N, C-alpha and C positions, 0 to 999 in steps of 0.2 A: 141702096139703101142709104135712105136721105138723113146730111148732117145735119143737125141743131144745135144750137151753143147751150140749148137747157138740154142736154139727151141725159135722160134719169135710167135709171134702172141697174141690176145688177154690174157690179163695174164698171162704170157709164166711161169710165177716162179709157181705157182699155177698149173697149167699140170707137171710140173717138181719134185714139191714136192710130189706129187701126185704119181706118178709113182716109187720116189722111196720108197715109205712111204709103197708102195703094197709087201704083204708078199705071198698071194700066187694068182698064180705065183711070186717067187720071182723075181726082176728087175735084166736085165742086165746092170750089172757093168763094160759092155767094153770100155763107154766113160767118168770114172770118171777118174780124173787124180790122180797119185799115187806119190808124191814128191819123194818118194824112188827110183823111177825107172826112170826119170826124162830125160833119154834117148827116153822113149817111147813116148817122148808126144814132139817133134821136133816143134820147129816153136810155141810153146803154151807157156812153160816155160822157163825159163832163171837163169843163175848162176844171181848173186847181191853179191855185194863187203860190207862186213861190215867194221866198224872202230874197228877193232883189236887191237889198243890202248886204247881203250876208257876202256878196262877194263884188269885188271891186271891178269895172271892166276891165281895169289895168290886169288886174290878177285872173280875170276870164281868158284874157287874150293870151296871156302865157302859156296858160295848157292849152290856146287851140277855139279858143269856144267865144262863142256869140258875147256882147251882153246882155244877162242875166232877164233882161228887161224885155228882149229881143225872145226870148223861149217861150217855146209852145207846149206846157205841160196836160195831162188828161189826169181822170180819176175814173173808175169803174165801177160802176153798180154793181154794190154787194161781195167789192174787196175793198174794205178798209185798208189806208196804209198801200194800196197801191197807187203807184203814181208811173206813168208814160212819159217822155220828153223828146219829141219828135225833133230829129239831128240839131241839134246846139253849136254843131262844131263849124268855125270860118273853111270858105271855101279852101280844098285843097290841104284841110289840118290832117284828114282820118288820114290822110297817107303818111304821116309821122306812126302813129299807131301800128298801123298794118307793118309798117319795117320794123319796130319797135317790138312784133309780136313774134318773126321771123326771124330777125336778125342777132337782135341784140338778148331776148328776154330766153331766146335757148339757148344760151350758152352757160355753159356749168359757174355755179356751182346749183344751178336750177335743174330741177329731175324732170325726166322726159318719158312719156310708153316705150320708147327706144331703148332704157335702160333696162329694162324686164326682160329684154330680149341679148343685146346686146354689151360688150365691156365698155367700160366708164370710156377709153383710151378711143373707142370709134364711134362715141356721142358729145366730142367735142366738135368743136366747130360748123355744128350743121350746117349755117350757113358757106362755107369756105365750100366745105366738101361737095354741097351740093350747085355749086357755081355752074362745072362744067356739064351737068347734065341738063340743068335747068335753061343752059343756053342753045343744047342743042333743039328745042320742043319746036320749036320756029321752022325749023330744019330735015327734023325727023319724026314722023309721025307717031312711030310704036317705039319711041324712046324708054329705056328702063325707070321704073321709077327713082327719085331722089331722095334721098335722107329727110328732106325736106317735107314732100310731099306724103310719105311715110308716118309723118308725126300727126297723133293724134288730142294728144295732151298737155301742159306743161304746167306747173306746179310751182309759187312764190309764195316768200316769203314763209309763213309757218304751212308744210307739206303737209297735203293731204296724204292718209296713210288709207287706199284701196278696200286692203286686207280688213284691219280694225275699223274700219269709217271713224277714224279721230287722228284727232291731232294731236302735238305733244313739241315737251320744248328740244330736246332732242335731233329734234327735223325741220332745221330753221336754218335758213338764208338771209338777211337782208331783202326787206323788200322794196323793190325799184322807186325812187327817187322822183321820178316824173310821174307813175302811174300813182303813186302814193299821192301828189300833189293834185292832180285830176279827180281822183276818188274823192279827198277830203272837202274840193270846190262843189263838186255835184250835190254831195250828203249834204252839206252846206245849206246852199238853194234849198234842201225838200225837209227843211226844221233840225238837221243830226249836226250839230255846231263841233261837237266833241268824237265822231265818228273818226278813226285809225282805221287803215288800212294795213290790214298784218297777213292776209294771205290771200293768194288768189290762182284759181285755175284756169288757161288759157287753154279752149277747145274750138281744135282746126278741123270743121267740115267740109266734103266732098259733096256732089251732089246725089248718091250713093249712100253718104249718113244719116246718121239719125241720134237723137240725145233721149236713155228710156226714163220711164215714167219714175219719181226722186220726190224727195223735199231734203232742203238741207236745215239738215239740223242739230249738224256735228260741230257747230261752234258752241262754245260754252255761255257767250252773250246773244239770246235773240232781240236784246231789246234794241238794238244797231241792224241796219239795216242789208239788206243785201243789194249791189249792184251790178248792172248788166249791159256789158258794151259791146256792139254790134256792127262790123265791118263786112264789106261784099256783098253775094248774093240775099235776098230775102232769106227770110226761113219764116215756119209755122211754128208758133208756140201757143200751145197749150195751158191756159189755166185753169187747176179745177180748185177741191177744198182738203179741208181737212180729213177727209174720206174720199175713197175711187169711185164711191158710189154719189157722190156731189155730184151737179153740172159744172160742167168745161165749157168753158170759155177758149174759141181757136183769135188768135191774131199773128197778124201780120208784122216781123220787125226788120225793117229797112235797116239798110246801111248806115250808120252813124246815130242808130235810135238808141234811146237807153232808159233800159226797166229799173226800178227803185222799188224791191219790196220788204216792207215793214210792218210792222203790227201784226194785225190779225192775219196777214197776207204774206208775212215770216214766211210762215208753216205748213202752206198750203200743195199738194203735188203739179207737179208742171213737167214741164216733157217738150222736146221740139221733134217732131214724127219726118218733115221735111225741109227740104231744102229747096227755095222755087227760083227757076233760074233768069236771067233776065230775060224782056220779052222787044226789050228794043235792039237797036244795030251796036251799041254800043258793048265790048268782049267784058267790059265789068262796071259797075252802077255810076251812073255820072258823076256822083259826090268823088270819087277815085278818081275821074277820068280830068280832075281840074290839078293843077299846078298849086301848092302855097306857093305865096311870096311875102316872107317875112322881114320887115325892115328893122323891127329892134331884136335884131338876134345875139346881144350880147348875156342879157337877161330873162329872154324869153326859154319855155322849158320843149316846146314846141320846133324843130329846126324844120329847115327846106330839105326835101331830098334828096339826094342825086339823080341825075336820070340813071346812073349805073344802074345805083340801084333800084329804082322806081322800076325799072323794064325785067329786073325778075319777080320784084312782086307782085308785078301787072300779069306777067303770065302764071305764077303758082293763085291770083287771085280769080285768073278769066274763070277756073273748076273750084272755088274754094268757097269757101266763110271763113270766118273767123271771130269767135265770142271772149270777149274775156269779164269774168265774173271774179268781183271783190267782194271782201267780210270783214268783218270785223273778229276774230275768236275770243278773245278774251275780255273782262268788264275791266274796264279804266281800275290799276291797284289791284289787280288780285294775280294769280301763277294756278299754273293748272295742278288738278289734285293729282294725288297717289300715282303712280301706276295702276293698285288693285282697284282705286274707285274709278279709274278713269275705264275701266272693259264694259262696253256697255251695246248693249245692243241697239241701233239708229233707226227707227222705223223709216221707212223708205227708201234707206239706202243698204239695211243690209243684201235687200233681194233686187235693187234695183243695181244703174249702172251707170257711171257717166259719157260709157265712150263704145256706143252700138254703134262703130263705123264700120259698115258692111262694103268689102269688095268682093263684088260675085259669090254672096250669101254668104261671107266667112267672115265673121271679126278680127278685125286686128290682135286685139284681144279677148281672146272669150272669159267671157264672165255668166253668171247666171243672168237670164232673161224673165221676166215678168210681163213680158208683152209677146 
């Protein structure tokens, strides 16, 4: 089967998802867009202007970002509102966000997939409970999986309800200030000055993980963008259209890359069929191998990660990828509708899944699959 960025027909998305999910024999990646090499995609990828005055150099630096004038951003033919930013993070600053996803954001009262199977007392302090096992990884080949390695997703702010496919006022915990600041800055340079980060879904991938075909439309305000941050090994990201019969475009997401989906691209089908291992000699991507040195520690959001903490993070990231998706749920000045009016079927998520993380052919959390 030959992969094509313009493959069409009955459920073209499903066909391409299966093609890129295949491991034996491995798929041909020659048609996968690589935004780190935009010159190879003439006529498909275009440079796009950002609002360089929206975020000062100092404000960007506090979040671990290069000055906006140094960012490289691209648009994609046929996808209005889609912006791809190639790694705007300062050298080593990605480490901070990886550490937050593993050590800080996993803490209660945030919700994770393990809460569905274990008492809350057992899912508290996942980092601390996993330290002994993670430290064994270098010396014990088949060390038992730690709780961190069993983690599949964490929700922040307004907690997404996987059963009803909705958000609600009574399922809320404070959204992390640091991630709010990062998201606010990225949205502002993309033209969304009033973006407010209200909900986040963190996905934790391993080499046998995938993210099923879905549409993110549970939020009540679709005028604001969806932000996606990637850290760790690269992934194949599939971007489709409003219908699963529409053309599908595959692309690489490398560590530090950011995707913004807004406008007509806010409600298109998308998926992640495969995680791609590093092909060089480094156990983690080079951008994670760099150490962050911050001289202005007093007012900076991003802090240097201790050697002890990073040793655990690096061990985890040898076989993993982390993705943070951030969205605004409500229009400014509005509240959730009544429970009765909020019960609705969400296209693309009623039969899709966020956590098709398969191990030995069995999903960690079984959900109805559509691929």
